[in-house]
C-alpha positions, 0 to 999 in steps of 0.5 A: 732955384736953391731951397732955403735951409731950414732955420737952425740947421747946420752943415759941414763938409767931410771927405768920403772914401772916393775923395769926394766931398759931401755935406752933412746937415744936422737937422735938429739944430745942434752943432755937429761937433757937440761936446762928448757929454759922457766923457765929462762924467766924473771919473768914478762913474766912467770906471763903473761904465767900464766895469759893466763892459763884459768883453775884453775887446770892448773895454780896450776899444774905449781907450782910443776914444780920446786921451781921457778915455785912455787914462781912464782905461789905464787906471781901471781898478776892477779886473775881470778875466773870464776864459769863456770869452775866448771862443776861438777854434779848439784843437784836439791834439798837438798834431792838429795844431795849426801854425799861429799867426806871426804876431803870436809867435812871441817868446811868451806864446812859445813858452805857453805852447811848450808848457801845454805840450808837457801837460798833454793838453793843447787848446788855442783858446786856453793859450790865448787866455793865458797870454791875455791875462799875462799881458794885461797884468804886465801892462795895466796892473803892474803900474797901479798902486792898488786894485779894487776887484780881481775876478778870475773865471777859469772854465777848463782848469788843467792842473799841471799847466795852469796852477803856476800861472794862477798862483802868480795872478792871484799873488799879483792881486794880493800884492796890489791890496785887492779888496774884492777877490772872486775865483771861479774854477771848473775842471777841464773835460778829461779828454786827454790821456795825460791831463791832470783833472784835480781841483785848483788849491788856493795859495796861502796868500789869499788867506793872509790878506789884510785888505780883502773885504769880499771873497767869493770861491767856486770849485776851488780846493784848500790846503788842510793846514791853511792858516786863515786870518782875514781881519777885514773880510766882510763877505764870504761865499763858497760854492762847490768847495770840498770843505768841512766844519773845520774849515768853516770854523777857521773862517769864523775864528779868523774873520771876525768882521764877516757880515754875509756868509754863503755856503752853496753845495759844500757836500762834505759839510755835516755840522755848521755851528756859528756863534762868534760872529757879532756882525753877521747879518746874512747867512745862506746855506744851500743844498748841502746833501750831508748836512745834519745840523745848523746851530746859530747864535748870531744876535744881529742876524737879519736874513737866514736862507736854508735851502735843503736837499730833499733827502736831507734831515737837517736839524735847525737850532736858531734860538740865538737869532732874535733879530731875524727879519727875513727867513727862507726855508726849503725844508722837506722834513720840517714838522708842524711843531718845528715850524711853530717853534721857529716862528715863535723865536722871531718876533721881528720877522718881516718876510717869510718864504716857505718852499717845498716844506712837504711835511708841513700840514698845519700852520698858524702865523700870528704877527704884527710885523710880517709884511710878506708871506710866500707859501710855495709847493708845500704839498701836504698843507691842509690848514693855515690860519694867518693873522698878520694885520700889516701883511702887504704881499701874499703868494701861494702856489699849490693844489688847493686852498688851505687857508681857513682864516686870513686877517690881512687888512693892509694887503696890496697884492695877492698871487695864487697859482693853483695847479691840479695834476688829476682833475679840473678845479671846481672854481666855487671855493677859489671864487669865494676866497677871491671875493673876500678881497672885493671891498678892498679895491683890488683888480683881478688877473686870471689866466691859464695857458689858453685864456686870460680874464681881467676884472677891474671890479670884482662884481660878477666874477666867474672863474672857469674850470681849469687844471692850471690857474694863475690868479693875481690881485693888485691895486696897481693898473701898471702892475696889471698891464705888466702882467698881461704883457708878460703872459701874452709873450709867454703863452700866446693865449687864444682868448682875452677878456677885459671887464673894464670901466669906461675910465679904465687905464686898459682902454689904451691897451685895448686900442694898442692891441687893435692897432697892431693888427694894422701895422708891422711892429718895430718895438723890438728891432734891436732884440733877437727875442720878440715880444707878443706883438710880432707874433699876433696874426689876427684879432677878432673883437666882440663887445657886449654889456651885461646888465649891472656889469661893466662893458665886456670886451672879448678878443679871439687871438690868432698867433704866428709860429714865427715873428714878423720880419722887421720893417724895411727901413730897419737896419741892424749892423753887426755891431748892433746885433752883438750888443743886443745879444750880449746880455742873453749870452751872458745869462746863458753862460752865467752860473 
């Protein structure tokens, strides 16, 4: 007797490889040939999806999904060429070069091969990259009337071989009225006798474009006689560039619409003076080792980020920036007087971040606009007085607490990381500071590498002596759970103590910890790096209720050195693994 099919189930027959027919039942009641909803999305969203695919093969493969995807792929206006994606075998000399496949023995391949021999540099990865860019520009970019973005990342630049190609590629982009141009160049390792290891000099067409709104340059060179006239440029970023103040002056004079300027590791720059950019809203200066002074007269500037080298004695003149809202300073030699003068110049300041300002000993902050304050590793700071009634977030990292007074009635979160290099802290001073937040509804997260204690109410807190404290106070239960999960994953502490109320949101988390003892977790089956649940080997739980204090739950945690294997029914294909590892690989190779 045949079983009756479940109501709503559908069946269809398909041919298998062996010629047999098999039935596929769609058990959720939906038609097996449901319409592809992703393909029905608007074209600009599909373009955005393709832009998020970082590997060329993944992008090309979408063109075979349907006629619509083929049209979308052919009309994609964001182009990203990254040499790091070509991971084939590298050949060290022409004598070692194996014969290329028949399909690669084309006129283009032979031409590139011939030119690479002249340059004394034979690398199959580089040759395939050049051919890929050439073919893509000829087949996909040439028919388009314009392109939105052109990104070129070259990780082994060889001057004699690549300069003509790169000049042509960039010219194609500017001819197509590109709006966003991103050029990142790294010189090849000098392992060949005849390789010319000079930097790539940008062609003049880059600096005469009428359409470029965003220009990002990394590791490139510029002709000293270059004429810069980018009338629509709004965003400029230059990193590891051999530029001086004359080049910056040319950009300032020739690009009147710049809103965002970032100068990173431009070591030839000694003096930075910006005064004729009325639309400038953000300026960042990072690690300029020879920088001596920065003078800004930018009335609409909202964000200034100065990250100085430890040895740099740079003078900051910011009197013409009265509308500044966000200030980040890493200034090793900034004195108390200089700091107080800076703060007085910015009455609208909302976010202040001080990093490794080692000369700063005393500071006073009086502001009714300040919302976020971070003081990180300012090692000589001995006294701080904060009067900021609208402060919402406060962060401090150091070896002792220097805060003599703090008026911040609107605080929502507090982060403290106290680190002693010589001896353990005596916790009374820290405990007194923390208890000042007791009446404001805060929850306390206290952690070291070995121990974690969570207080949902601040009554009866007891801080253990330690050389390394991480203390966070928050009013959000969700933030508290995220803090705990993150710490368990990173450090695998031996002890966890929860001081909770009977109605605590952490009771479910407590149950989850115990349940993980009974089963093999499957939460991370698609990720190579597993969370703490996969390493937890054993748990011992103790509960007691001290007088006048909420129930105390203590866990002794034992961890494995390697994660548990996945459940037997988990099947990860090669495609799944490549998708899983893609993000982590990109993080590793990114700047």
